[in-house]
C-alpha positions as a LaTeX table, in Angstrom:
\begin{tabular}{lrrr}
\hline
Residue & $x$ (\AA) & $y$ (\AA) & $z$ (\AA) \\
\hline
Unk1 & 51.18 & 8.14 & 20.26 \\
Unk2 & 53.81 & 5.54 & 21.51 \\
Unk3 & 56.12 & 8.44 & 22.48 \\
Unk4 & 53.48 & 9.86 & 24.89 \\
Unk5 & 53.04 & 6.44 & 26.18 \\
Unk6 & 56.43 & 5.89 & 27.01 \\
Unk7 & 56.56 & 9.28 & 28.67 \\
Unk8 & 54.01 & 8.50 & 30.73 \\
Unk9 & 55.36 & 5.24 & 31.62 \\
Unk10 & 58.92 & 6.99 & 32.47 \\
Unk11 & 56.98 & 9.36 & 34.78 \\
Unk12 & 54.91 & 6.95 & 36.87 \\
Unk13 & 57.94 & 5.09 & 37.20 \\
Unk14 & 59.97 & 8.18 & 38.86 \\
Unk15 & 57.72 & 7.72 & 42.21 \\
Unk16 & 59.13 & 4.03 & 42.50 \\
Unk17 & 62.43 & 5.38 & 41.73 \\
Unk18 & 62.84 & 7.92 & 45.02 \\
Unk19 & 60.53 & 9.19 & 47.47 \\
Unk20 & 62.27 & 12.58 & 47.90 \\
Unk21 & 60.81 & 15.30 & 46.07 \\
Unk22 & 64.13 & 17.13 & 45.26 \\
Unk23 & 65.27 & 13.71 & 43.61 \\
Unk24 & 61.87 & 13.50 & 41.76 \\
Unk25 & 62.32 & 17.02 & 40.31 \\
Unk26 & 66.06 & 16.33 & 39.21 \\
Unk27 & 64.66 & 12.85 & 37.53 \\
Unk28 & 62.02 & 14.81 & 35.59 \\
Unk29 & 64.31 & 17.38 & 34.58 \\
Unk30 & 66.77 & 14.68 & 33.09 \\
Unk31 & 63.74 & 13.06 & 31.44 \\
Unk32 & 62.89 & 16.32 & 29.89 \\
Unk33 & 66.34 & 17.20 & 28.72 \\
Unk34 & 67.27 & 13.80 & 27.31 \\
Unk35 & 63.66 & 14.27 & 25.21 \\
Unk36 & 64.88 & 17.46 & 23.86 \\
Unk37 & 68.36 & 16.10 & 23.03 \\
Unk38 & 66.95 & 13.09 & 21.28 \\
Unk39 & 64.80 & 15.62 & 19.19 \\
Unk40 & 67.98 & 17.57 & 18.39 \\
Unk41 & 69.77 & 14.30 & 17.45 \\
Unk42 & 67.03 & 12.84 & 15.07 \\
Unk43 & 67.05 & 16.45 & 13.34 \\
Unk44 & 70.60 & 16.45 & 13.02 \\
Unk45 & 70.77 & 13.01 & 11.49 \\
Unk46 & 68.15 & 13.71 & 9.10 \\
Unk47 & 69.98 & 16.84 & 8.12 \\
Unk48 & 73.38 & 15.04 & 7.84 \\
Unk49 & 71.66 & 12.08 & 5.48 \\
Unk50 & 69.75 & 14.80 & 3.40 \\
Unk51 & 72.80 & 17.12 & 2.87 \\
Unk52 & 75.39 & 13.81 & 1.77 \\
Unk53 & 72.41 & 12.03 & $-0.04$ \\
Unk54 & 71.31 & 15.04 & $-2.10$ \\
Unk55 & 71.77 & 13.30 & $-5.64$ \\
Unk56 & 69.64 & 14.79 & $-8.41$ \\
Unk57 & 68.28 & 17.47 & $-6.47$ \\
Unk58 & 66.98 & 20.69 & $-8.17$ \\
Unk59 & 67.11 & 22.52 & $-4.90$ \\
Unk60 & 68.77 & 22.04 & $-1.49$ \\
Unk61 & 65.19 & 22.24 & 0.11 \\
Unk62 & 63.34 & 20.12 & $-2.23$ \\
Unk63 & 62.37 & 16.51 & $-0.86$ \\
Unk64 & 61.22 & 14.20 & $-3.26$ \\
Unk65 & 59.78 & 10.70 & $-3.41$ \\
Unk66 & 63.33 & 9.82 & $-4.36$ \\
Unk67 & 64.49 & 10.51 & $-0.76$ \\
Unk68 & 62.42 & 7.84 & 0.79 \\
Unk69 & 65.35 & 5.54 & 1.09 \\
Unk70 & 66.93 & 8.34 & 3.21 \\
Unk71 & 63.78 & 8.41 & 5.75 \\
Unk72 & 64.06 & 4.68 & 5.83 \\
Unk73 & 67.62 & 4.95 & 6.78 \\
Unk74 & 66.94 & 7.57 & 9.34 \\
Unk75 & 64.18 & 5.23 & 10.87 \\
Unk76 & 66.36 & 2.35 & 11.02 \\
Unk77 & 69.12 & 4.44 & 12.63 \\
Unk78 & 66.39 & 5.73 & 15.27 \\
Unk79 & 64.98 & 2.63 & 15.90 \\
Unk80 & 68.31 & 0.81 & 16.27 \\
Unk81 & 69.41 & 3.60 & 18.92 \\
Unk82 & 66.17 & 3.17 & 20.88 \\
Unk83 & 66.53 & $-0.68$ & 21.03 \\
Unk84 & 70.13 & $-0.36$ & 22.36 \\
Unk85 & 69.03 & 2.17 & 24.81 \\
Unk86 & 66.17 & 0.12 & 26.01 \\
Unk87 & 68.57 & $-2.94$ & 26.21 \\
Unk88 & 70.87 & $-1.06$ & 28.47 \\
Unk89 & 67.99 & 0.48 & 30.62 \\
Unk90 & 66.33 & $-3.19$ & 31.31 \\
Unk91 & 69.50 & $-4.62$ & 32.26 \\
Unk92 & 70.93 & $-1.92$ & 34.10 \\
Unk93 & 67.49 & $-1.14$ & 36.07 \\
Unk94 & 67.51 & $-2.64$ & 39.58 \\
Unk95 & 64.28 & $-3.97$ & 40.67 \\
Unk96 & 62.76 & $-2.75$ & 44.18 \\
Unk97 & 62.76 & $-5.32$ & 46.71 \\
Unk98 & 59.48 & $-4.39$ & 48.37 \\
Unk99 & 56.73 & $-7.14$ & 48.12 \\
Unk100 & 53.87 & $-6.16$ & 45.88 \\
Unk101 & 51.30 & $-5.93$ & 48.69 \\
Unk102 & 53.63 & $-3.17$ & 50.42 \\
Unk103 & 53.99 & $-1.34$ & 47.07 \\
Unk104 & 50.08 & $-1.43$ & 46.59 \\
Unk105 & 49.54 & $-0.27$ & 50.13 \\
Unk106 & 51.91 & 2.64 & 49.77 \\
Unk107 & 50.18 & 3.65 & 46.49 \\
Unk108 & 47.04 & 3.97 & 48.54 \\
Unk109 & 47.93 & 6.30 & 51.05 \\
Unk110 & 47.94 & 10.05 & 50.72 \\
Unk111 & 48.98 & 12.81 & 53.39 \\
Unk112 & 46.20 & 14.62 & 55.05 \\
Unk113 & 46.22 & 18.10 & 56.39 \\
Unk114 & 47.55 & 16.81 & 60.00 \\
Unk115 & 50.53 & 15.34 & 58.30 \\
Unk116 & 49.21 & 11.52 & 58.89 \\
Unk117 & 48.65 & 9.09 & 55.83 \\
Unk118 & 45.20 & 8.18 & 55.15 \\
Unk119 & 43.70 & 5.33 & 52.55 \\
Unk120 & 42.33 & 6.09 & 49.35 \\
Unk121 & 40.46 & 4.65 & 46.80 \\
Unk122 & 40.44 & 5.78 & 43.26 \\
Unk123 & 36.99 & 7.42 & 43.87 \\
Unk124 & 38.29 & 9.61 & 46.83 \\
Unk125 & 41.34 & 10.33 & 44.80 \\
Unk126 & 39.29 & 11.82 & 42.11 \\
Unk127 & 37.52 & 13.95 & 44.69 \\
Unk128 & 41.05 & 15.78 & 45.69 \\
Unk129 & 41.35 & 19.09 & 44.44 \\
Unk130 & 45.09 & 18.96 & 44.24 \\
Unk131 & 44.51 & 16.16 & 41.37 \\
Unk132 & 42.80 & 18.53 & 39.03 \\
Unk133 & 45.31 & 21.30 & 40.10 \\
Unk134 & 48.21 & 19.31 & 38.90 \\
Unk135 & 46.34 & 17.77 & 35.80 \\
Unk136 & 45.60 & 21.57 & 34.96 \\
Unk137 & 48.99 & 22.63 & 35.16 \\
Unk138 & 50.48 & 19.53 & 33.44 \\
Unk139 & 47.87 & 20.16 & 30.34 \\
Unk140 & 48.90 & 23.62 & 30.24 \\
Unk141 & 52.69 & 22.71 & 30.09 \\
Unk142 & 51.83 & 20.14 & 27.39 \\
Unk143 & 49.97 & 22.80 & 25.31 \\
Unk144 & 52.91 & 25.29 & 25.70 \\
Unk145 & 55.46 & 22.88 & 24.56 \\
Unk146 & 53.57 & 21.07 & 21.90 \\
Unk147 & 52.48 & 24.68 & 20.25 \\
Unk148 & 56.26 & 25.92 & 20.84 \\
Unk149 & 57.71 & 22.95 & 18.81 \\
Unk150 & 55.32 & 23.47 & 16.01 \\
Unk151 & 55.61 & 26.91 & 15.60 \\
Unk152 & 59.42 & 27.02 & 16.14 \\
Unk153 & 59.63 & 24.86 & 13.04 \\
Unk154 & 57.10 & 27.15 & 11.03 \\
Unk155 & 59.18 & 30.13 & 12.09 \\
Unk156 & 62.28 & 28.68 & 11.05 \\
Unk157 & 60.79 & 27.89 & 7.81 \\
Unk158 & 59.56 & 31.28 & 7.08 \\
Unk159 & 62.88 & 32.82 & 8.28 \\
Unk160 & 64.47 & 30.50 & 5.93 \\
Unk161 & 62.26 & 31.68 & 2.81 \\
Unk162 & 62.60 & 35.18 & 3.69 \\
Unk163 & 66.58 & 35.13 & 4.42 \\
Unk164 & 67.66 & 31.98 & 2.95 \\
\hline
\end{tabular}
């Protein structure tokens, strides 16, 4: 749950970092790439810890309650690296110099079909069809991503059983 909140916050911040569509796409791509890299990193560290701390195991694939200290170590490693990255992020991020009123006004503007900006409230925003199109595409993408991640692990598990 916390990971999803962090992803939503980082996506919301992208609009504040740049107003160019190409740069927003690039920032989203970087964010997604680092999500994948962090998942692979956690998998590799867990594999490393399980491999080198495999004392008193009957099989290489058995994980028992005796391995709790390995997962505690993994948790500390991941949380520590996350804390260091968070500190680097907050120290290295430069805040916008715009006053709060200007930022709020800009957030309430939307481009009309004539190319001019119009003021929007949350009620008029919910009446925009683009909002629902974007939400639908985003939800479909998330479903595909989540199902793929789960099914890949199940697929690897069964492949390991069959050929391992």
